[in-house]
matplotlib code that plots the C-alpha trace (Angstrom):
import matplotlib.pyplot as plt

x = [177.8, 175.0, 175.0, 174.3, 171.4, 169.8, 170.0, 168.3, 165.4, 164.9, 164.8, 162.1, 160.0, 160.2, 159.1, 156.0, 155.0, 155.3, 153.1, 150.5, 150.5, 150.2, 147.1, 145.6, 145.9, 144.8, 141.6, 140.9, 141.4, 138.8, 137.4, 134.0, 131.3, 128.7, 125.3, 122.6, 118.9, 117.6, 114.1, 111.3, 111.1, 112.3, 115.8, 116.1, 115.6, 119.1, 117.9, 116.9, 120.6, 123.5, 125.8, 123.3, 123.0, 121.8, 124.2, 126.3, 127.0, 130.0, 128.5, 127.5, 124.0, 122.4, 118.7, 118.0, 115.4, 112.1, 112.6, 110.7, 112.8, 111.1, 113.3, 111.8, 114.2, 117.1, 119.7, 122.9, 124.8, 127.7, 126.8, 123.2, 122.3, 118.6, 118.0, 120.2, 120.5, 117.3, 114.2, 112.0, 111.2, 112.8, 111.7, 113.1, 110.6, 109.7, 106.1, 106.4, 107.0, 110.3, 112.2, 115.1, 117.8, 121.1, 123.3, 126.8, 128.4, 127.1, 123.5, 122.7, 119.1, 118.4, 122.1, 121.5, 118.8, 116.0, 112.5, 110.8, 109.9, 112.6, 111.1, 112.8, 109.8, 110.5, 106.8, 106.4, 110.0, 113.3, 115.9, 119.3, 121.8, 124.9, 127.4, 127.4, 124.6, 126.4, 123.5, 119.8, 118.1, 116.9, 114.7, 111.5, 110.1, 112.8, 111.0, 111.7, 108.5, 107.8, 104.7, 104.8, 108.5, 111.6, 114.4, 117.7, 120.4, 123.9, 125.0, 123.6, 120.3, 119.1, 115.8, 117.4, 115.1, 111.4, 111.8, 113.0, 110.6, 110.2, 106.7, 105.1, 102.1, 101.9, 103.1, 106.7, 109.9, 112.8, 116.1, 118.6, 121.9, 123.5, 122.1, 118.8, 117.6, 114.4, 114.1, 110.8, 108.4, 108.7, 108.3, 104.8, 103.7, 101.1, 99.3, 101.6, 104.9, 108.1, 111.2, 114.4, 117.0, 120.6, 122.0, 120.8, 117.3, 117.5, 114.6, 115.4, 113.4, 109.9, 107.8, 107.5, 104.3, 103.8, 100.2, 98.8, 100.6, 104.0, 106.4, 109.9, 112.5, 115.8, 118.8, 122.5, 123.5, 121.8, 120.3, 116.9, 117.3, 114.1, 115.0, 111.3, 108.3, 108.3, 105.0, 105.6, 103.2, 104.7, 108.3, 110.5, 113.9, 115.3, 117.3, 120.8, 120.1, 121.1, 118.9, 119.3, 116.6, 118.7, 117.7, 116.0, 113.6, 110.9, 108.5, 108.8, 105.4, 104.5, 100.9, 101.1, 103.0, 106.6, 108.5, 112.0, 113.3, 115.8, 119.0, 117.8, 118.5, 116.5, 118.4, 116.1, 117.6, 114.3, 110.6, 108.6, 104.8, 103.2, 99.7, 99.9, 101.3, 104.8, 106.3, 109.7, 110.8, 114.2, 115.5, 116.3, 115.1, 117.8, 116.7, 117.8, 115.5, 113.0, 109.4, 107.4, 103.8, 101.1, 98.3, 95.0, 92.7, 93.6, 97.4, 99.3, 102.8, 103.8, 106.5, 108.5, 110.9, 110.8, 110.8, 113.7, 113.0, 115.6, 116.5, 113.6, 110.7, 107.4, 104.4, 101.1, 97.9, 95.6, 92.7, 92.1, 91.8, 88.9, 88.4, 90.9, 93.4, 97.2, 99.6, 102.6, 105.4, 106.6, 110.2, 110.8, 108.9, 105.4, 102.8, 99.5, 96.5, 96.2, 93.9, 95.0, 93.7, 91.6, 92.2, 89.8, 89.0, 89.3, 89.3, 87.3, 87.5, 87.0, 87.8, 84.6, 85.7, 88.1, 91.7, 94.7, 98.0, 101.2, 105.0, 105.1, 103.9, 100.7, 98.4, 95.4, 92.5, 89.9, 87.0, 84.3, 84.7, 82.1, 84.2, 86.4, 86.9, 87.7, 88.0, 91.5, 91.5, 91.1, 88.9, 90.1, 93.8, 94.2, 96.3, 95.7, 96.8, 97.4, 95.0, 97.3, 100.7, 100.4, 100.7, 98.6, 97.8, 97.4, 95.6, 95.4, 93.5, 93.4, 92.3, 93.6, 93.2, 96.2, 96.5, 97.2, 99.9, 102.9, 104.5, 102.4, 103.4, 102.5, 104.2, 102.3, 103.8, 102.8, 104.2, 104.6, 105.9, 107.0, 109.1, 108.4, 107.6, 106.5, 106.6, 104.9, 104.9, 102.2, 103.0, 101.8, 103.4, 101.7, 98.5, 95.6, 92.6, 91.5, 90.0, 93.1, 93.6, 95.7, 95.5, 97.8, 97.7, 99.7, 99.5, 101.8, 102.2, 103.4, 104.4, 103.1, 103.3, 100.3, 100.0, 102.2, 100.8, 100.5, 99.2, 99.0, 100.7, 101.0, 103.3, 106.2, 103.6, 104.7, 102.5, 98.8, 97.4, 93.8, 92.2, 89.0, 86.8, 83.6, 82.1, 84.9, 87.6, 89.6, 89.7, 91.7, 91.5, 93.5, 93.3, 94.7, 96.2, 97.2]
y = [120.3, 118.3, 115.9, 118.9, 120.1, 116.6, 116.5, 119.9, 118.9, 115.6, 117.5, 119.9, 117.0, 115.2, 118.3, 118.7, 115.1, 115.4, 118.4, 116.6, 113.5, 115.7, 117.5, 114.1, 112.6, 115.7, 115.7, 112.0, 112.3, 114.9, 114.8, 113.1, 115.5, 114.7, 116.2, 116.4, 116.6, 119.0, 119.7, 117.6, 117.9, 116.5, 115.2, 117.6, 120.7, 122.1, 124.3, 121.3, 120.1, 121.3, 122.3, 123.6, 121.7, 118.4, 115.5, 114.0, 110.3, 110.2, 112.2, 110.6, 111.4, 111.8, 112.2, 113.9, 112.6, 114.5, 114.6, 112.9, 112.9, 112.1, 110.7, 112.5, 111.3, 108.9, 109.5, 107.8, 108.5, 106.8, 106.1, 106.7, 107.2, 107.3, 109.1, 111.1, 111.5, 113.6, 112.1, 111.8, 109.5, 109.7, 108.5, 108.2, 107.3, 107.0, 107.9, 107.9, 104.9, 105.2, 107.0, 105.3, 105.5, 103.7, 103.5, 102.3, 102.7, 101.8, 101.7, 102.6, 102.6, 104.3, 104.8, 105.7, 103.1, 105.6, 104.4, 106.0, 104.9, 104.7, 103.9, 103.0, 103.0, 102.1, 102.5, 102.1, 102.9, 101.1, 101.1, 99.4, 99.0, 97.7, 98.3, 97.2, 97.2, 97.9, 98.6, 98.1, 99.6, 97.3, 99.8, 101.5, 100.5, 100.0, 99.1, 98.5, 98.8, 97.9, 98.7, 97.8, 98.7, 96.9, 96.8, 95.0, 94.2, 93.1, 92.5, 89.8, 90.8, 89.4, 90.1, 89.6, 91.7, 92.2, 95.9, 95.1, 94.3, 94.0, 94.7, 94.4, 96.7, 95.8, 93.3, 94.4, 92.4, 92.1, 90.6, 89.2, 88.9, 87.3, 85.4, 86.3, 85.1, 85.8, 85.1, 86.8, 86.2, 89.9, 89.8, 90.6, 89.5, 90.8, 89.3, 89.2, 90.0, 88.2, 87.4, 86.5, 84.5, 84.3, 82.9, 81.0, 81.4, 80.6, 80.5, 80.8, 81.7, 81.8, 79.9, 81.6, 81.7, 83.3, 82.1, 82.0, 85.0, 85.7, 83.8, 82.7, 82.4, 80.6, 81.4, 80.3, 78.0, 78.3, 76.4, 76.6, 75.9, 75.3, 75.3, 76.4, 75.6, 77.3, 77.7, 79.2, 79.9, 79.4, 78.2, 78.2, 76.6, 78.7, 77.6, 76.2, 76.9, 74.4, 74.7, 72.4, 71.8, 71.2, 68.8, 70.9, 70.6, 72.5, 71.4, 72.8, 73.3, 74.8, 75.8, 76.6, 75.2, 74.0, 74.2, 73.0, 74.8, 73.8, 72.3, 73.3, 70.9, 70.6, 68.6, 67.2, 66.5, 67.0, 66.1, 68.3, 68.8, 70.0, 71.3, 72.5, 71.0, 69.7, 70.6, 69.5, 71.6, 69.9, 69.8, 67.2, 66.2, 64.6, 63.0, 60.6, 58.9, 61.8, 62.2, 64.4, 64.4, 65.6, 67.1, 67.7, 66.1, 67.5, 68.0, 67.1, 66.1, 67.6, 69.4, 69.3, 66.6, 63.3, 63.6, 61.5, 60.4, 58.6, 55.1, 53.6, 51.7, 53.1, 50.8, 52.7, 51.8, 49.4, 51.8, 55.5, 57.2, 59.1, 62.8, 64.7, 61.8, 62.2, 59.8, 59.1, 56.6, 54.3, 55.1, 51.9, 52.7, 51.7, 54.4, 54.5, 56.8, 58.3, 60.7, 64.3, 66.2, 69.2, 72.5, 73.0, 76.2, 75.2, 78.7, 81.7, 84.3, 88.0, 90.7, 92.7, 94.6, 97.5, 97.1, 99.3, 99.0, 99.6, 99.5, 96.0, 93.0, 91.3, 88.7, 90.0, 88.0, 87.3, 87.0, 85.5, 82.4, 81.5, 78.3, 76.7, 73.0, 71.1, 74.4, 74.6, 78.4, 79.9, 83.0, 84.1, 83.9, 84.3, 81.0, 78.4, 74.8, 72.6, 69.6, 67.5, 67.6, 69.2, 72.3, 75.3, 78.7, 81.6, 84.7, 88.0, 91.1, 93.8, 97.4, 100.4, 104.2, 106.5, 109.7, 112.8, 114.6, 112.4, 109.5, 106.5, 102.9, 99.4, 96.0, 92.7, 89.2, 85.7, 83.7, 79.9, 77.8, 80.9, 82.1, 85.0, 83.4, 86.6, 90.3, 93.1, 96.9, 99.4, 103.1, 106.6, 109.9, 113.1, 114.1, 116.5, 114.1, 112.3, 109.4, 107.7, 104.1, 101.1, 97.4, 94.9, 92.0, 88.8, 85.4, 82.5, 78.8, 77.0, 73.4, 72.6, 69.5, 68.3, 70.5, 73.3, 76.8, 79.9, 83.4, 86.9, 89.7, 93.5, 96.0, 98.4, 101.2, 104.6, 107.6, 106.7, 103.6, 102.6, 99.2, 99.3, 96.4, 96.9, 94.3, 92.3, 94.8, 92.3, 88.8, 85.6, 82.6, 79.3, 76.8, 73.2, 72.5, 68.9]
z = [67.3, 65.7, 68.7, 71.1, 69.0, 69.1, 72.9, 73.3, 71.0, 72.9, 76.2, 75.0, 73.7, 77.0, 78.9, 76.6, 77.0, 80.8, 80.9, 78.7, 81.0, 84.1, 82.6, 81.6, 85.1, 86.9, 84.8, 85.4, 89.1, 89.8, 93.3, 93.8, 94.8, 97.4, 96.6, 99.3, 98.6, 101.2, 100.0, 98.5, 94.8, 91.4, 90.7, 87.8, 90.0, 90.8, 93.7, 95.9, 96.0, 98.1, 96.6, 94.0, 90.7, 89.5, 90.5, 87.7, 87.1, 89.5, 92.4, 95.7, 96.7, 100.1, 100.5, 103.8, 106.2, 105.8, 102.0, 99.1, 96.0, 92.6, 89.8, 86.8, 84.1, 83.5, 86.2, 87.5, 90.6, 92.6, 96.2, 97.5, 101.2, 101.8, 105.1, 107.5, 111.3, 111.5, 113.1, 110.0, 107.0, 103.5, 100.1, 96.6, 94.0, 90.3, 89.3, 85.5, 83.2, 81.3, 84.0, 85.7, 88.4, 88.4, 91.5, 90.6, 94.0, 97.5, 98.6, 102.3, 103.4, 106.8, 107.6, 111.3, 112.0, 112.8, 113.7, 110.6, 107.1, 104.4, 101.0, 97.7, 95.2, 91.6, 90.8, 87.0, 86.4, 86.6, 89.4, 89.2, 92.0, 90.3, 93.2, 96.8, 99.4, 102.6, 105.0, 105.2, 108.3, 111.0, 112.8, 111.5, 108.1, 105.5, 102.2, 98.5, 96.5, 92.9, 90.8, 87.1, 86.9, 88.0, 90.6, 90.0, 92.6, 91.8, 95.4, 97.6, 99.4, 102.7, 104.5, 107.9, 110.1, 110.6, 109.7, 106.1, 103.3, 99.5, 98.3, 94.9, 94.2, 90.5, 87.9, 87.8, 88.4, 90.8, 89.7, 92.2, 90.3, 93.4, 96.4, 98.1, 101.5, 103.4, 107.1, 107.8, 104.9, 104.2, 100.4, 99.3, 95.9, 93.4, 90.4, 87.4, 89.3, 88.5, 90.6, 88.7, 90.6, 89.4, 92.6, 95.7, 97.2, 100.9, 103.4, 107.1, 110.2, 108.8, 106.3, 103.0, 100.9, 97.5, 97.5, 94.0, 92.6, 91.1, 88.8, 89.8, 87.1, 88.0, 85.8, 86.0, 88.8, 92.2, 95.1, 96.8, 100.5, 102.4, 106.1, 106.5, 104.2, 100.8, 98.9, 95.5, 92.6, 89.1, 88.7, 85.6, 85.3, 82.5, 79.5, 80.5, 84.2, 86.9, 90.0, 93.0, 95.6, 98.8, 101.5, 104.2, 107.1, 105.2, 102.4, 98.9, 97.3, 93.9, 93.5, 89.8, 86.8, 87.0, 83.8, 82.8, 79.7, 77.1, 78.6, 82.1, 85.0, 88.3, 90.9, 93.6, 97.0, 98.8, 98.4, 96.1, 96.1, 92.8, 92.6, 89.0, 85.7, 85.0, 81.6, 80.3, 77.3, 76.8, 80.3, 83.0, 86.4, 88.5, 91.8, 94.4, 97.0, 97.0, 95.8, 93.5, 94.8, 92.5, 94.5, 92.8, 90.2, 86.8, 86.5, 83.3, 82.4, 79.1, 77.1, 73.9, 75.1, 77.0, 80.8, 81.9, 85.4, 87.6, 86.8, 88.6, 87.1, 88.4, 88.9, 88.4, 90.3, 88.4, 88.7, 88.9, 92.3, 93.7, 93.5, 95.6, 96.1, 95.4, 93.6, 95.9, 95.9, 98.6, 97.7, 95.8, 92.6, 93.6, 93.1, 95.0, 95.4, 98.9, 100.6, 101.0, 104.0, 103.0, 104.7, 107.6, 109.5, 113.2, 114.7, 113.5, 116.3, 116.8, 119.3, 120.2, 123.3, 123.6, 124.9, 125.4, 123.5, 125.3, 124.8, 126.3, 124.3, 125.4, 123.9, 121.8, 123.2, 120.6, 123.0, 120.8, 118.5, 115.8, 115.1, 117.7, 117.0, 120.1, 122.1, 120.7, 121.1, 124.7, 124.4, 127.9, 127.5, 123.7, 123.4, 120.7, 121.3, 118.3, 118.5, 116.3, 114.6, 111.1, 109.0, 110.1, 108.5, 110.9, 109.5, 111.5, 110.4, 113.1, 112.5, 114.4, 114.3, 114.6, 116.6, 114.5, 116.5, 116.2, 114.4, 115.5, 115.3, 116.6, 116.2, 115.9, 116.4, 115.8, 118.7, 118.2, 121.0, 122.9, 120.0, 117.6, 114.3, 112.4, 113.2, 111.3, 112.0, 111.1, 111.3, 110.3, 110.0, 111.4, 109.5, 110.0, 109.8, 112.9, 111.0, 109.5, 110.4, 109.5, 109.3, 111.0, 108.6, 109.1, 107.5, 108.3, 107.6, 110.7, 111.3, 114.8, 117.0, 119.0, 122.1, 120.9, 121.5, 119.4, 120.2, 118.7, 120.5, 120.0, 121.6, 120.9, 120.9, 119.5, 120.4, 120.0, 118.2, 119.2, 118.5, 116.4, 117.6, 115.6, 113.3, 111.5, 112.6, 114.7, 113.2, 113.7, 111.5, 112.1, 109.3, 109.5, 106.1, 106.8]

ax = plt.figure().add_subplot(projection="3d")
ax.plot(x, y, z, "-o")
ax.set_aspect("equal")
plt.show()
């Protein structure tokens, strides 16, 4: 009899536990809701969402085309799609310092590849994309923008199309927690900005120039691969980081200071040109048969620890060089002063007569030239012919006015040796004023051989874009660097 009572009690306990487990799992397996922002407004406004209500941390978010969504607090969502199938632009932005957006799932910018503007603007706030980055549009203008705030990516990021860009408008920072590559020189820097690299930094397709702005911090273990020329400003190898400069076809140049911090290692498998100071604060340079060339007249080698160079005895020149010379090595330890070619403007040309933009690409002919060394630029055909092998800088500044009845756009290209070396798009959404214009600005460092040609082309016209050819409105400069 006692045995039967025990069995009954056990059966009831088992049933209660089963019901509790069923309730627990049903609560944890709630369906993920997709919230669509259908109207321009603030994230905190429940009425702009469908279904109504502010998204919670596990909801997927879609920002419809034609919508500008302002993040007005600290918010988290799962997946984020910027743009829909409609023919219009879309923006998500932060305008107030201290506000933030975290996307823990997948990021998709311009999901259907529409030819409009899709802008992710951190402004003075902070955006963090901790999940995957499955799609970045390759049509239109697909841009990440940072003011004094920050953007952080966990997934690998690649600028693999001319219609993708990352632009600083202030002294904020971008962090790449995985690999980053740029094939189009489509990252634009700003005084005081910082880029943090935790993986590889790879350059393909176009030369990259940071100019004299921005700081690059290398953390962890990563490789810099310069298949094209890289010109950076300030570079820090951070504490305990191991950064390798891979052998590549391009030249690695640092305009500002290069610092190796405590226990950091810089492995050199390629030549390195330094125009600023070198500081070793407890790190190591490891190099094979490669050269560090100091370019300038007032650099210093300093730091809190000895600079352990490779096991080569270097023989210094017996006398100082002259102003502007650089100290280089013959590869066997003998250092000598040598002349460094100064940058020279060889073409300063302008377009002063009207022309018509079309959907097809055609050379912009700058018909007058204040400077044209050796007649290298043909003012009738718009073709530049390199007078000698070397590194050239091509600078384009063309101004245009937009029509006011449609989405207007125009694409500019720098063509080198018959191949597109850089491409930039200007565009404008409909507006009421008839006086709005835009500037097509391109600058590129190009390694050219003697006799190789270059030209500037525009095309891919959308609606109405009219050239402005008044004083200084269409300018071309070509500078020979060395």
